[in-house]
C-alpha distance (Angstrom), angle and dihedral (degrees) to the residues before:
residue distance angle dihedral
M1 . . .
L2 3.77 . .
D3 3.78 116.1 .
R4 3.81 112.4 -89.0
R5 3.80 90.7 -125.4
V6 3.82 90.5 55.1
L7 3.81 91.5 52.0
S8 3.81 90.7 49.0
D9 3.80 90.3 50.9
V10 3.81 91.6 48.9
L11 3.80 91.4 52.1
A12 3.80 91.1 47.8
A13 3.81 89.6 50.5
A14 3.80 90.1 49.3
L15 3.81 90.2 56.4
Q16 3.81 98.1 38.5
H17 3.80 91.5 102.2
G18 3.78 92.0 44.0
G19 3.77 134.3 -91.9
D20 3.79 139.4 146.7
F21 3.79 100.6 -114.2
A22 3.79 140.8 7.2
D23 3.76 135.9 -175.2
V24 3.79 140.3 -178.3
F25 3.80 123.2 -145.2
V26 3.81 116.8 -166.4
E27 3.79 119.2 -173.9
N28 3.79 138.8 -175.8
R29 3.80 112.3 -177.9
A30 3.83 125.9 -175.3
T31 3.81 115.8 -169.6
T32 3.79 139.5 -177.1
M33 3.80 125.9 -167.1
I34 3.80 127.2 -179.7
A35 3.81 122.4 -178.2
C36 3.79 127.5 -170.3
E37 3.81 120.4 -164.6
E38 3.79 133.8 160.7
N39 3.80 89.3 15.4
R40 3.79 94.0 -60.9
I41 3.79 139.3 85.9
E42 3.80 104.8 -95.2
R43 3.80 103.6 174.2
I44 3.77 138.7 18.9
K45 3.78 116.7 -179.4
T46 3.78 128.5 177.8
G47 3.75 127.3 168.5
T48 3.75 150.5 136.7
D49 3.78 127.3 -121.6
C50 3.77 123.4 -172.5
G51 3.76 138.2 171.9
A52 3.77 146.1 118.8
G53 3.78 138.6 -115.7
V54 3.81 130.7 -155.7
R55 3.80 122.0 -155.7
V56 3.80 129.0 -167.8
V57 3.80 121.8 -168.8
S58 3.80 118.9 -161.5
G59 3.79 114.0 172.5
D60 3.80 106.1 -55.6
T61 3.81 92.5 -19.7
T62 3.80 121.7 98.4
A63 3.79 123.0 -170.1
Y64 3.80 120.3 -168.6
A65 3.79 131.8 -176.9
Y66 3.79 131.4 168.9
T67 3.78 143.5 -175.5
N68 3.78 138.5 -169.0
K69 3.80 91.7 -139.7
I70 3.79 110.7 88.9
T71 3.80 102.2 -160.7
A72 3.80 130.2 121.9
E73 3.79 91.7 -116.1
E74 3.80 94.0 50.3
L75 3.81 94.2 45.5
L76 3.79 91.8 50.4
K77 3.78 88.3 51.7
V78 3.82 92.0 50.5
A79 3.81 90.9 46.3
D80 3.80 90.4 53.5
I81 3.83 90.8 51.7
A82 3.80 92.2 50.8
S83 3.79 91.6 44.7
R84 3.81 93.8 53.4
A85 3.80 91.3 46.3
A86 3.81 91.0 55.8
Q87 3.83 89.3 65.5
A88 3.79 100.3 -149.6
S89 3.80 135.0 135.1
P90 3.84 118.8 -70.2
R91 3.81 118.7 -107.3
D92 3.78 141.8 160.2
V93 3.81 115.0 -108.9
S94 3.79 134.0 -173.8
I95 3.81 118.9 -172.6
D96 3.79 127.4 -167.2
L97 3.79 113.1 -158.4
T98 3.80 123.9 -147.6
A99 3.78 119.0 -164.8
V100 3.83 114.6 -122.9
K101 3.79 116.3 -151.1
P102 3.82 122.9 -146.2
A103 3.78 117.2 -105.3
N104 3.80 92.3 -136.8
G105 3.79 136.3 35.0
L106 3.78 130.8 -111.5
D107 3.80 104.8 -95.8
I108 3.79 101.4 -156.7
G109 3.80 119.6 150.2
I110 3.83 101.1 -170.1
M111 3.79 118.9 11.5
P112 3.82 109.0 -132.2
D113 3.80 92.8 -133.4
A114 3.82 89.0 59.5
V115 3.82 90.9 61.8
A116 3.79 121.8 84.2
I117 3.79 118.6 -120.7
D118 3.81 89.0 -121.2
D119 3.81 89.9 60.5
K120 3.77 91.5 50.9
V121 3.80 90.3 48.6
T122 3.82 89.1 52.0
V123 3.81 90.5 56.6
V124 3.80 91.8 48.9
A125 3.81 92.4 48.4
A126 3.82 91.1 48.4
A127 3.81 90.6 52.7
D128 3.80 90.8 49.7
A129 3.82 90.8 51.0
A130 3.82 92.4 46.5
A131 3.80 91.8 54.5
R132 3.81 93.1 47.4
D133 3.80 92.6 47.3
T134 3.80 92.3 53.7
D135 3.80 95.0 79.2
K136 3.79 136.1 -10.2
R137 3.80 89.1 -125.5
I138 3.81 91.0 69.0
K139 3.80 102.5 104.9
Q140 3.79 104.4 167.5
V141 3.78 134.4 25.9
M142 3.79 131.3 -176.4
V143 3.79 119.2 -168.5
V144 3.81 121.6 -174.7
Y145 3.80 123.4 -172.9
G146 3.79 122.6 -172.6
D147 3.78 139.0 171.3
V148 3.78 133.2 179.6
I149 3.79 134.5 -167.8
Q150 3.79 109.4 -164.9
D151 3.80 120.6 -173.8
V152 3.80 114.2 -168.6
T153 3.79 137.2 -177.3
I154 3.79 116.7 -165.0
A155 3.80 125.8 -174.8
N156 3.78 129.0 171.6
S157 3.78 141.0 -177.6
L158 3.82 91.1 -102.9
G159 3.80 85.1 73.0
R160 3.80 96.6 -105.5
L161 3.80 119.2 143.7
V162 3.81 119.7 -175.4
E163 3.78 132.6 179.0
D164 3.76 117.8 -172.4
R165 3.78 142.8 164.1
R166 3.82 120.8 -147.0
V167 3.81 121.2 -166.2
R168 3.79 123.4 -172.6
T169 3.79 131.7 172.7
R170 3.80 127.4 -173.5
L171 3.80 140.8 174.4
S172 3.81 125.2 -170.9
V173 3.79 131.3 -175.5
N174 3.80 128.9 -162.0
A175 3.82 115.2 -171.0
V176 3.81 127.5 -170.7
A177 3.81 121.5 -154.7
A178 3.79 125.2 -168.4
G179 3.80 133.0 -171.1
D180 3.80 143.2 123.3
G181 3.79 90.9 22.6
Q182 3.79 92.5 -55.3
I183 3.81 132.0 114.8
Q184 3.80 118.8 -164.9
T185 3.79 134.7 170.6
G186 3.78 135.5 -146.1
F187 3.80 127.4 -163.2
E188 3.78 133.3 -168.4
A189 3.80 133.7 164.5
V190 3.77 139.3 -175.7
G191 3.78 128.6 -166.0
G192 3.75 147.2 130.0
T193 3.78 148.3 156.1
Q194 3.77 90.2 -58.6
G195 3.76 140.5 98.6
F196 3.78 135.2 -118.2
E197 3.81 90.4 -48.2
L198 3.81 81.5 89.1
A199 3.82 86.2 84.6
A200 3.81 95.4 53.4
R201 3.82 123.8 118.9
D202 3.81 96.8 14.6
A203 3.82 91.0 -64.8
C204 3.80 93.9 144.8
E205 3.80 93.4 47.2
N206 3.82 88.8 51.3
V207 3.79 90.3 52.7
A208 3.80 89.2 51.6
R209 3.81 92.5 49.9
E210 3.79 90.5 50.2
A211 3.82 91.9 52.2
A212 3.81 90.1 49.3
R213 3.80 92.6 46.2
R214 3.81 90.2 52.1
A215 3.81 91.7 51.3
V216 3.81 92.3 50.0
S217 3.81 91.6 44.9
S218 3.81 89.8 54.5
L219 3.80 89.2 48.9
E220 3.80 90.2 56.3
A221 3.81 95.2 40.7
R222 3.80 125.5 109.7
P223 3.81 123.4 -126.2
A224 3.80 111.2 -77.9
P225 3.80 118.7 -110.1
A226 3.79 120.0 -117.9
G227 3.77 130.8 -136.4
R228 3.79 141.4 61.9
M229 3.78 113.2 -40.2
T230 3.77 145.9 145.9
V231 3.80 112.3 -82.3
V232 3.79 127.4 -160.4
M233 3.78 113.2 -162.0
S234 3.79 110.0 -156.4
G235 3.78 120.5 -137.6
A236 3.81 85.0 -121.5
A237 3.81 88.0 64.4
G238 3.80 89.7 77.2
G239 3.78 125.5 -137.8
T240 3.80 102.0 -68.4
M241 3.79 89.9 124.3
V242 3.81 95.5 53.3
H243 3.80 92.6 41.1
E244 3.79 97.0 50.8
A245 3.79 105.2 26.0
C246 3.79 96.3 40.0
G247 3.81 114.3 7.8
H248 3.80 100.6 64.0
G249 3.78 90.2 48.7
L250 3.82 88.9 58.8
E251 3.82 95.0 55.3
A252 3.79 105.3 110.8
D253 3.81 98.7 -132.5
L254 3.81 92.2 59.0
V255 3.80 90.3 45.0
Q256 3.81 92.7 51.4
K257 3.80 91.8 48.1
G258 3.80 90.9 52.7
L259 3.79 90.5 -114.9
S260 3.79 94.9 121.7
V261 3.78 130.9 80.0
Y262 3.83 86.6 -138.9
A263 3.82 95.7 60.1
G264 3.81 112.0 127.9
R265 3.80 93.6 5.6
R266 3.81 103.7 103.7
G267 3.79 109.2 141.4
E268 3.80 93.8 23.0
Q269 3.79 128.3 118.1
V270 3.81 101.7 -104.1
A271 3.82 99.7 158.4
A272 3.78 138.7 29.9
R273 3.78 118.0 -76.3
G274 3.78 108.5 -89.9
V275 3.82 93.0 36.2
T276 3.81 112.0 118.1
V277 3.81 120.9 174.9
V278 3.80 119.6 -161.9
D279 3.80 136.6 -177.6
D280 3.80 110.0 -159.8
G281 3.79 126.1 -179.3
T282 3.81 93.7 179.9
M283 3.84 102.5 65.3
P284 3.82 108.9 126.0
R285 3.80 115.9 -106.4
R286 3.81 96.6 -10.2
Y287 3.80 118.5 142.1
G288 3.82 95.3 -114.3
T289 3.81 96.3 43.8
L290 3.82 120.0 128.4
R291 3.79 134.4 171.5
F292 3.81 89.6 -152.3
D293 3.77 129.7 10.0
D294 3.81 121.3 -124.5
E295 3.81 91.6 -86.8
G296 3.80 92.9 55.3
F297 3.81 97.4 -104.9
P298 3.81 117.2 135.0
A299 3.79 118.4 -101.8
R300 3.77 115.0 -114.2
K301 3.77 143.2 170.7
T302 3.80 111.8 -92.5
V303 3.80 122.0 -167.1
L304 3.80 106.2 -149.4
I305 3.80 100.5 174.3
D306 3.80 118.9 20.8
N307 3.80 118.4 -165.5
G308 3.80 88.6 -25.9
I309 3.83 96.4 -46.9
L310 3.82 119.2 117.0
K311 3.81 105.4 -122.6
G312 3.79 106.4 169.7
F313 3.76 151.6 -43.7
M314 3.80 141.7 -101.2
Y315 3.82 109.2 -92.5
D316 3.75 138.6 -167.7
Y317 3.81 119.5 -165.9
L318 3.80 95.7 -87.5
T319 3.81 98.0 48.4
A320 3.80 91.9 41.5
G321 3.80 89.6 57.4
R322 3.79 91.7 53.0
D323 3.81 90.9 54.5
K324 3.82 94.3 38.1
A325 3.80 87.8 -119.8
D326 3.79 134.0 129.4
P327 3.82 119.9 -96.9
T328 3.81 109.3 -102.1
G329 3.81 97.0 -152.2
N330 3.82 93.1 -99.8
G331 3.81 97.9 120.0
R332 3.81 103.0 119.4
R333 3.79 138.0 164.9
E334 3.78 134.0 -173.3
S335 3.80 93.6 -129.2
F336 3.80 144.1 -33.9
E337 3.81 87.0 -69.2
H338 3.80 91.8 68.4
K339 3.78 135.8 64.7
P340 3.84 116.5 -126.5
I341 3.80 121.9 -98.2
P342 3.83 132.9 175.6
R343 3.80 108.7 -77.0
M344 3.79 137.2 168.2
R345 3.81 122.0 -108.1
N346 3.84 115.3 -179.5
T347 3.80 106.1 -8.9
Y348 3.79 123.5 -177.6
I349 3.77 149.9 152.3
A350 3.80 106.2 -113.9
P351 3.83 117.5 -116.4
G352 3.79 120.8 -99.2
K353 3.80 131.0 -156.1
E354 3.82 104.4 -95.0
D355 3.79 122.7 111.4
P356 3.83 104.4 -113.1
E357 3.81 90.2 -134.9
A358 3.80 89.5 53.2
V359 3.80 89.8 54.3
I360 3.80 89.8 56.2
G361 3.79 91.6 41.8
S362 3.81 91.3 56.4
V363 3.82 92.5 66.1
K364 3.80 120.4 88.4
N365 3.80 96.6 -174.2
G366 3.77 123.9 3.2
L367 3.78 149.7 98.9
L368 3.81 128.0 -76.0
V369 3.80 113.0 -152.7
K370 3.81 110.6 -154.6
K371 3.80 96.9 170.6
M372 3.79 133.9 15.4
G373 3.77 124.9 -140.5
G374 3.78 130.5 -162.8
G375 3.78 127.1 -53.4
Q376 3.78 150.5 158.2
V377 3.81 130.7 -101.9
N378 3.79 133.8 -171.1
T379 3.82 104.0 -147.6
V380 3.81 91.8 -166.0
N381 3.80 94.8 65.7
G382 3.82 102.0 9.0
D383 3.81 96.9 -119.8
F384 3.81 114.6 151.5
V385 3.79 144.8 177.0
F386 3.83 119.0 -161.1
D387 3.78 133.2 -179.0
V388 3.79 119.0 -129.1
A389 3.80 109.2 -134.2
E390 3.81 93.7 -172.1
G391 3.78 125.4 13.6
Y392 3.81 141.2 159.6
L393 3.76 135.2 -164.8
I394 3.79 117.6 -114.5
K395 3.80 115.3 -142.4
D396 3.81 120.9 -176.3
G397 3.78 91.8 -20.8
K398 3.81 94.6 -50.2
V399 3.80 129.0 108.3
A400 3.81 106.9 -112.3
H401 3.80 131.1 -178.8
A402 3.81 126.7 -26.0
V403 3.80 119.8 -100.9
R404 3.77 130.8 -158.5
G405 3.78 135.4 -158.5
A406 3.81 95.3 38.4
T407 3.78 123.2 150.7
L408 3.79 131.6 -174.3
A409 3.81 119.5 -140.0
G410 3.76 125.3 -176.7
N411 3.77 147.4 95.1
G412 3.81 121.1 -65.6
P413 3.81 99.2 -139.9
E414 3.80 90.7 43.3
V415 3.80 91.2 52.3
L416 3.82 90.4 50.0
R417 3.81 89.2 52.0
Q418 3.81 91.5 49.7
I419 3.81 99.4 51.8
D420 3.80 106.5 116.8
M421 3.81 104.1 167.8
I422 3.82 127.0 43.0
G423 3.80 122.3 -170.5
S424 3.78 127.0 -138.6
D425 3.83 93.5 -123.7
L426 3.80 129.7 88.1
G427 3.81 125.0 -155.0
F428 3.81 125.1 -170.3
S429 3.78 134.6 -151.9
I430 3.80 128.5 -175.6
G431 3.76 136.1 -146.1
T432 3.77 149.4 138.2
C433 3.79 110.5 -88.1
G434 3.78 117.9 -147.1
K435 3.80 123.9 -147.4
D436 3.80 132.2 152.4
G437 3.80 90.1 -7.0
Q438 3.81 93.2 -54.6
G439 3.80 129.2 112.2
A440 3.81 123.3 -148.2
P441 3.83 130.1 -179.0
V442 3.81 111.0 -114.2
A443 3.78 142.1 167.2
D444 3.79 126.8 -151.1
A445 3.77 133.4 -174.7
Q446 3.76 147.2 175.5
P447 3.79 139.2 -179.7
T448 3.79 122.3 -119.1
I449 3.81 105.1 -70.8
R450 3.80 135.6 -177.0
I451 3.80 121.5 -137.5
P452 3.83 109.1 -168.7
E453 3.79 95.5 -149.5
I454 3.77 135.2 7.8
I455 3.80 134.4 149.1
V456 3.80 112.4 -97.0
G457 3.77 117.2 -164.8
G458 3.79 118.1 -152.6
T459 3.79 144.8 138.4
D460 3.81 98.6 -109.1
H461 3.81 109.9 78.4
S462 3.80 95.1 173.7
G463 3.82 92.1 88.6
R464 3.82 93.5 -124.1
């Protein structure tokens, strides 16, 4: 860590030409990536990236400068650049920093840097073999393993000083099945704020088998019907819907810019009664979990929608100040090269009380979504289109045959208002969320839910 006196001097230099707030973000990131394709290890990458960024906020103006040289001289130089860019009135500043300790410990079983590359390669190769052994129709498999150890020091002009270590490990599998003139893919991933214990108890092989099973299931599936119908979204589908169709619209910067359908609606009924949406940075071992955000504020659980009522938004320091609110620990950045912005962490619809099987059993004719694919969302009006990666027809309350090529089209707030059954389960998915050219690790989740009517796109218009 840099000396506390150096950090204080850098912050003072950042505010020497004026400004309301300044912070310093220092990062050292060690990464490993292993990729297996065509039944062989294609790439192994390890490396370390380090640097620091200085931000100055003056009114509605933000100046940001960064460097990959972490020395007192270089940081003072960067601070001076950011300070001049803020264009405020000169002043003398003295800042006393107080270290803030995390409320919870780092729960890591096996640190990734304590594991030999050969052992990581063995896990990747085993996952590749597990996917290929699932079915003879699996023709291609891609397995990607990655881990990161990120050490950060964050200091700001409020006097906060934070040191933290973040550890994440992830494995993803993409399987391709071919047969009867068809080619279909299946994807599955596992990851979290954890170490190499991720690979314990055949977990990675199970992920590979699930990706392969999904590819084969799509190969055997019939064309999806099209039209308006009841849709049950399984907890296993993950929270893509809540993340894309709802979550981004609850990030405070989009709300304040008028780019969210939820702008100006705090206190209103925006979802069905029983629907509660939460963003929680404190969930143990989840992929979006943080002890502190990238501004040094503690992570916390934030209820965004409570029993259908819009309660609040996800704030970083800057947007919280505009609304005279407290930061919610959602200020995140991809690296020292980026300024922080409001971002999701672990976002989910809270479980209800219904038996998930009863939710499915309540549907006479409809679609069961077991896994979501990609999609597009307009945060201004909430309209969305999502692919269904794995889906099944429901006939007389029973899960029937698999379908492929289905899409879901609708409006996020309208879907939230329609939900009329909420299961007691909760299923997570993980990913890297993109916003303003930055990527951030996130998790999202939902219970099994029933949507009485939504537009399903498909290639079979006979209604079978």
